[in-house]
Residue, then its C-alpha position, 0 to 999 in steps of 0.5 A: x111676439x113683442x114685435x108683432x104686438x107693437x106693430x099691431x098697436x101702431x097700426x091701430x093707433x095710427x088711424x083714429x076711428x072715423x065718424x060712423x057712416x064714413x064711406x071708403x074713398x073712391x078708387x079705380x077697380x085696382x085700388x085695394x082697401x085694407x080692413x081689419x078682420x077678425x083674428x084667426x082662431x086661437x089668436x087674439x091679434x087682429x089681422x089686416x087684409x087688403x083687397x079690391x072692392x070686387x074681392x071684398x064683395x065676393x066675400x060678402x062685405x061692403x067696403x063702404x059699410x065697413x070703412x068707418x069702423x075697420x078701414x086702415x089704408x088704401x093702396x093704389x089710386x084714389x079718385x077725387 
């Protein structure tokens, strides 16, 4: 349990918050965007999920709107 808490804190402090309205970096269709998501029911530890823009869109989430507040990292090619 302590290890999970330390890992979660390290991830939270590793990336300072971005200015509001900062869009996600542009990528290819295969680029995965890792975002903080609400904790599972009964847990107080937030989780991080990585999905492509299309996968996030199928869940009703706009990566560019969420990126400044909940973006953690990008996996895969970034354009620009």
